[in-house]
N, C-alpha and C positions, 0 to 999 in steps of 0.2 A: 406860259408852259401846257397849258391847256390846248392851245391851238396848236402847237408845236407836236403833241403827241397825238393829235386829231389828223393833222397833218401826214404822221409819217403812216399813222396806221390806216387812212383811208384811200391819198390820194394818190401813191403813188404808180405810174403805170395806169391809170385809167381804163385804154383800151383794152390792157391784158386781162384785167383782172375782171372787166364785166365780160368778156370772152369766156374767161376760164370758167366764171358762175355760170352761164348758160348752159357751157358743154358739161360740167357736172350736175346741174338739173336735169339734163335730160339723163344722165345716166341713175341719177336716182329714182324715178320714175318707176322703171319695170321693177327695181329691187324693193320698193315700199308696196308698189302693189302685190308683189309675189310673197314677202316678209306677211303681209296683211291675210291672203289666203292660208300660210302655212296657220295662223294662230284664227284662224276661221272667223276674220271678222271683215265685215264692209271695206273693200280698198279704200274709198275715201278718209279711214279711219286713219290708213297708213300715210296717204297725202297731208289730211290733215297737221298730221303728226311730223313729219317731217319737215313742214313750211313753219310750224313755230319753232321746234327743236334748231331746225336749222339756223334760219334769223336769229334767234335768240342767243345762240351761241355764240353766231360771228360777231354781234354786236356788243354782245358784252361780255364773253366768255376770255379767257388769257392765252389765246392761240391761235391769232389771224392765220388765215390759209387751211385750216381746218374745216373737213364737213360732216355735219353730223345729220342724223336725221334717223328715220323709223330703221332698226338695226336687224339684222335676223337671228342673231346670238341672244337678242331679250325677248323675240318674239317666240320663239322654241322653246323659253322658261313657262310662259303661261299658257301653252295650248290647253292643258288638262285643267286651268283656273276658268278660261274661257267654255269647255267643253262641259266643265260640272257646273257651275254655278254661272253664268252668264256675263252679259258685255258689261255691268254695271259692276259687279264686283271687279272685274278688269280695270276700269276706270281706276277706282278708289285704291286699287292696285298700283298705278301708274303714279298717280298724286303722293302714295305715300312713299314709293321709291323716289318720285325728284326729292321728296323733304330727307330721305335719309343721304343721297348724294348731296345735298348744299349742306347739311348738317357734317357731313365728311369735308367739304372745303371751308368751311368755318371751324373747324376744329386744326384747321393746316396739316392734315393729312395727305393730302397731293402728296408731296415730296417725298412719300413712301417710295413710288413708282422709280426713284432713283435709287431704289436697292435692288431690283429688278437684276440680277444677274445676265451679261451680255449675251451667253448660250440660251437662255430664255427667251429674249428677244428675238434670237435669229429664229429658234422655234416657233414662237408667236407670228411671226412674220410669215416662214414657209407655210406654216399651218393655215394661215387665213388666205394666203394666195392660192394654195391647192383647194382650198373650201370654194374660192370666186369661182374658179376656173371648174369645179363640178357643180357648181349649182346652175350654171351656164347650161349644162345639160338638159337639164328639166323644159327646155325650148324646144329642146329635138323631141318632144311627146308631144299626142296629141291624145283627147279623149274619147272614148268609144264608152257603149254601152257596157263594156266585159273591162273596162278598166283603160288605165292608160297605156299610149303602144308606142312604141318609136317611129320617128318618120320613116318613109319608104321609098323608093322609086324616086319618080321625079322632084317632090315637093324636099324630101330630102337632099338631093343634089343640086334645087334651088338656094336651099338654107346653105349649104354648105359651101357653095358658089358665093353669094353674098356677104359671109361671113370671112372666107379669104381674100374676097376685094377689097373689105372694109380695112382688115389686118392692111395690107399692103399701103393702104392709102395711110393708114397711122404710122405705118414704116419708114414709106419713103418722101412723102410730102418734106419732112425736116429736112431733106436733104437739097430742096426746090427752091424752100422759103419758109420760115418762121414768123411771119409776120399774124399768120393764123394759126387756131390749136389743130393738130391734125385730128383728133378724135371728133371735135362739131364738124369740119369740114366732111371727114367720113360719111358722118349720119349725116347730115343734111343730103349729099352728093347720091348715097347709097336711097334714101328717103325721095329725091327727086327721081330716080333713074325707075325707083318701083312704082311709082304713082305715072309716070311719065311713059312707060311701057303695059302698065298694069302686068305687074309680074306676079304671079299665083305664090303670093309669101305671106307667113303670118304676120300681123302686125300688132302694136300697142295695144288697140283696140280689141285683139283677140281675147287678150288676157282681161279686160274688165275696161268697161265706159265710166271717164274719170271726171264728167261734167258734174258740175254742184253748182254750191252756192258757198257763202261766207262760214267760216265754224263758227257754232251757236254756243254760248255758255251754257254748261248742262250739271249742274252738282249731280252727282253720281247718286241714284235712286235706290237706297237699301237699307236694311236696319243699323242704326249707331249702337250695336251690342258688343260684349265682351264675344261672343260667338262670330261674328263678323269680323275682328279683328283678328281671333284668332285662325279665320281661313286666308285673311289677306298679306299676315305679317310674313310668313315664311316666303311665300313669292314676291310680298317687296321688298325683302332683304336680298334675296337671290338675282332680282332684275338689280337692283343697284348694285351688287357685287360684279356682276360682269358686265355692267352698263359701265362702270368707275374703271374697271382692268381696262379693258378694249379703250376707252378713250384716254385713260392716263398712257397706255404703252403706245397706241397711234401718238399721242402729244409726244412721248420721246421720241418718235421716228421722224414726226415734222419737225421737230427741234435738230435732226442732226443733218436731214435733208436740206433746210434753208441756211444753216448753220446761225440759227438765232436760239434765244431762250426766251421760252414762256412763263405763264403764271400759270402752275398746275390746280393751286387753290382757286383762283379766280374761275379757272373754267368748271373744276366742280360745282361749284355755286350758281354758275351761269346755266350748268347741263342740269342741276337739281330742281333749279325755277324755272327751265322751258321745259321739263317733263312734268310738273306741277301744273303748268297752264296748258301743258297737251291734255293730262288728261281732263281735266275743269271746261274743255273745248272739245271733248267728244275725237282726240287725238289716239295713235299707239304711244308709248314711250321709246324711247329712242337714246343713242348715245354718237361717237363718232364714228365712223365709216370709211375704213381703211382703202378701200375699192375707190369711191368718190373723193377720196381726199388725195390719192395718188393721180387723179384723173386732174382734178384743180391745180397739182401743182407742176404736173408736167405740163400744163397747159399756159404755164406762167401767173397762177395764182398764188399771192403772197400778200395779199391785204383783206382785212375784214368784208371789202367791197365784195372780193368775188364771194363769200359765202354768204351772206345776205343778198346777194342776187342770184343765189341760187335759189334759196327760200320762198323769195319773191316771187319766182318764175313758175316754182311750184302751186301757188295759189293762182297766179295767172293762166296756167295750164286748163286750172280746175274751174275757171272762171271764166274763162274767154277761147282758151287757145286748144282745146280739148279736141274741136274737129281735127284740126292739122296734125295733134300729139298721135293720135290715136292711130294717123295713116306712115307714122313711122316702122321701119319694118323692124322687126326684132331681130334678125339676124344683122342688123348695123350694131345693135347695143351689144349682144351677142359678143362680136367681134372688138367691139373696144374693150368689152370685161377681159377678153381672153389675152389682148395685149397688158391689161392692167394685171391681170395675174400673174403673167411672164416676167413682169419690169419688177413688181412686188416681192416676187419670191429671191433671195439671198443665195446667188446661184454661188457665189462666194465661199459658200457657208458648207459646199458639197468638196470644193478642194481642199479644205483647211481639217476637215473631220479626221483624215489620218496625223494631222499634224499638232495639233491640241491635244492636252492632257485626256485620256479614254475616260472621264467622267464628263468633262464638257462636251465632247462628240456623245456622249449618252443621253444628257440634257435635251441636247439640240434635237436630235430624233426622237425621244420619247415627248416633249412638247409638241412637236410637228404632227405625231401620229394620235394623241392624244385630242389636241386639238379639231383632227378631221375627224376621228370617231365617236369624238363625246361634246365636248363646249371648253371653250378660251377659258373660263375660270377654275374649271376641274386641272387643264391642261398646265395651267400656267402655275397653280397651287405646288401641283406635284413638281416642274421644273424647279420651284423656289426652295421648295422639300430637299430635293435631291442635291441641289447647290448648297444649301446649308449644312447637310448632312455631310457630305463630303468635305468643305470646309473645316467644321468640327472634327473628323476624321485626321485630315492635313495638319491641322493646330495640335492636338494630342498628340500626334507624332511627334512634334519638334520640342517636346518636353525632353529635358536633358540635366544632368546633375554632371559639376565637377566636384571633385573629392581632393583637400588638403588634409595632410596628415604630418606636415612640418611642425605641430607645436604639439609635445611629449603630452601623452595621454588624454590629445583632443583631437576630433575631428570635426572636421568643417564641411559642410554640404552646400554646394551654393546653385541651387536649381536655377534655369532659363527657361522661360515660358512663359503659358496663360494657364493658370489652376480653374478649370473649370467642368461641368460633368462628363466631359468626354476624355479628360486628360488625367481626372484622379487616381483609376486602378494605376496607370502606367507611371502617377507620380509615384504612386506606395511602393510600387519597385524599386525604384532606386534607393530605396533606405535598406539595410536590415540591421536592427536592432541589436540581433543575439550575437553578433560578429562585431559590433562597434564595441568602442572604450566605454569607459564609465560616463565620459562627457560629451556632449555632441553637440554641436553648433550647426545652427539653420539659417545662413545668411541668405534673405529674401530681397537682396537690393535688385535682382533680377526678374523679380517673380512679380508678376501680377494673380490676383485673386479674383473672379469674376464671378460666382454665385454663391447659392448656398452649398452646393455640393462642395465647393472649394473651403469653405468654413469646414463642413461636414469632414474632409480626406484630412485638414490640418488638426483638428480635433483627435481624430481617431490615430495621425501617425503619433501625436504627442502621448496617449493613451499606450499605443505599443510602445515606447521609449520607457514610459512609466511601470509598465505589467513586468518589463524585462529587468527593472531595479535602476534602470540609468534616467542619466538627467539631459533632457532636450530642453534647448535655450534658443529661441527664436530673436533674430536680429534684423534691425534694418528695413522693419516690413513700411511699404508705405502708407500713406496718409489714410489713403482709399482703402486699403487692405485693414488697415488697423481699426479702421470706423467700421469694416463688416465684421469683423470679428467682436468687438464691443459691443455691437445691438445685437447680435448673439448671444451676448453673456459666457462668450470662450474665453478663457485664460488658458495661452499655453506658453506661461513663462516670456513673455516679451520682453527686448530690450531694447 
């Protein structure tokens, strides 16, 4: 059994997965360096974090084919922490956020992501696609004494030409052969062209020098006091929430693309453990990266091998291959990421905006916009709240009642629907105690009571009839509804 699972998760299509892992590793390097610089950290911390998190989640996680690393969404969260308290507090925060992630998985809460509505998923994908594309524009700037300026003249033309050539290779190569990942061929081809012709263009080495040694175990050097916890706990909680959201949403997307089902709780545990180890070895925290995952999947990466190779290659770049990697033109990596952004964006969602219900279209647009201008966690939470409120509103409007006056001196109400906080007002409007006969029967065979508001509504209705001097008899309550009323100590004359 174990051998079969190992074979299925590691050995199919060895060449494709090896090359896919190599391709995604090239795309990981500039992203992790850039995110480390955003967080005001040493670029090597981003690369160490990418190596540890990518390798550990690939080996132990619940979603083969998904690529994780030092993510920008988490880097943005801790900029203020690093600036105010320093690197040691940041590393302790990474460790604590990892523990929270692992606890989330141990409590088997990963399945909650399946409650995310489809419009929220579309907004998430579209928003991150735009963020990926916009983040590449940073490579069209250069530093001056007066600040960062846009490239102009010959450097801009050279950058644009190489980006366009990279994109052309990625788009056209699959028409001739699918033996090699087009993104890998494009990166190597542009790198050889740039080096052979000595083209004046910016390279990965212009971002940062990535040569270094093995990551060293280093416990965060800070006082273990309540004041320390007061500082790091809010950041750790926010990092964990952002990391889990991006990971589980990317997890869902990977499930859909590969038409397989992963194990979300196992992924959360592995991601948490990887962040703990990354923090202890001086690395940045991280989570799943949708851009690199899309590169891996489009290159044929489907097994744990592709992710493991991607992580190990990051370490090899640091230890041995930095002179070669630093000569890769940024234009090649930018071109690949532009293609990833284009392929990630759910273009079909634009066509259906006018066909789906307006509230779903609103969710897609809101989540997309908030993802671009704020952050993923806020966007997804806003989308879920909007979708939940819409669901409650629609469900509340479904409340109705049939009225039967066939028995002399008796009126029978037969309500249909779910009685909960949003439907209680409409439920009360169905009844007219002043106009009803002396005896009223409430037949609840088609009514479901969901929450405390339902209990209060039922009690209020009984009191309205009692005040009018009339008798209300409640019949055919479901076992669950009867139990709700009994626990609340409410007696409405049930039968």
